[in-house]
C-alpha positions in Angstrom: 3.4 -22.0 45.3 2.0 -24.5 42.8 1.8 -23.9 39.1 -0.4 -25.8 36.7 1.5 -28.0 34.2 0.2 -26.2 31.1 1.3 -22.8 32.5 4.7 -24.1 33.5 5.2 -25.6 30.1 4.3 -22.2 28.4 6.7 -20.4 30.7 9.5 -22.9 30.0 8.9 -22.5 26.3 8.9 -18.7 26.6 12.1 -18.8 28.7 13.8 -21.0 26.1 12.7 -18.9 23.1 13.7 -15.6 24.7 16.7 -16.6 26.6 15.1 -15.6 29.9 15.2 -17.4 33.2 12.0 -19.4 34.1 11.3 -16.8 36.8 11.6 -13.9 34.4 9.3 -15.7 31.9 6.7 -16.4 34.6 6.8 -12.7 35.7 6.4 -11.6 32.1 3.4 -13.8 31.6 1.8 -12.6 34.9 2.4 -8.9 33.9 0.8 -9.6 30.5 -2.2 -11.0 32.2 -2.5 -8.1 34.6 -2.3 -5.6 31.7 -4.2 -7.1 28.8 -3.8 -5.2 25.6 -7.1 -4.3 23.9 -7.6 -6.1 20.6 -8.0 -3.8 17.6 -9.9 -5.0 14.7 -13.3 -6.2 13.7 -15.5 -8.6 15.7 -18.3 -10.9 14.6 -20.6 -12.4 17.3 -18.0 -11.4 20.0 -15.2 -13.2 18.2 -12.2 -11.1 17.1 -11.5 -11.6 13.4 -7.9 -12.1 12.3 -6.5 -9.8 9.6 -6.4 -11.2 6.1 -3.4 -10.5 3.9 -4.2 -9.2 0.4 -2.4 -12.1 -1.3 -4.2 -14.7 0.7 -6.4 -16.9 -1.3 -9.6 -18.7 -0.4 -9.9 -22.3 0.8 -12.2 -24.9 -0.7 -14.1 -27.3 1.5 -12.0 -30.1 0.0 -8.8 -28.4 1.2 -10.3 -27.9 4.7 -11.3 -31.6 4.8 -7.9 -32.7 3.7 -6.2 -30.7 6.5 -8.7 -32.0 9.1 -8.1 -35.6 8.0 -4.3 -35.1 8.4 -4.9 -34.2 12.0 -6.9 -37.3 12.8 
């Protein structure tokens, strides 16, 4: 069996974070893929919108640009 590097990395991280063996983590990921949970919530143009906390404030264009520049 061959496993793509990105999938193997995700399984290793899951195993490390949960204390599972790598095989158990791979099995858990496979089961999750076989039984996807329906997303509850609102959609816009086919995209599921994330919930917004009541205390969350808005963001200005300047803040967004600063965060983007930090990533570059």
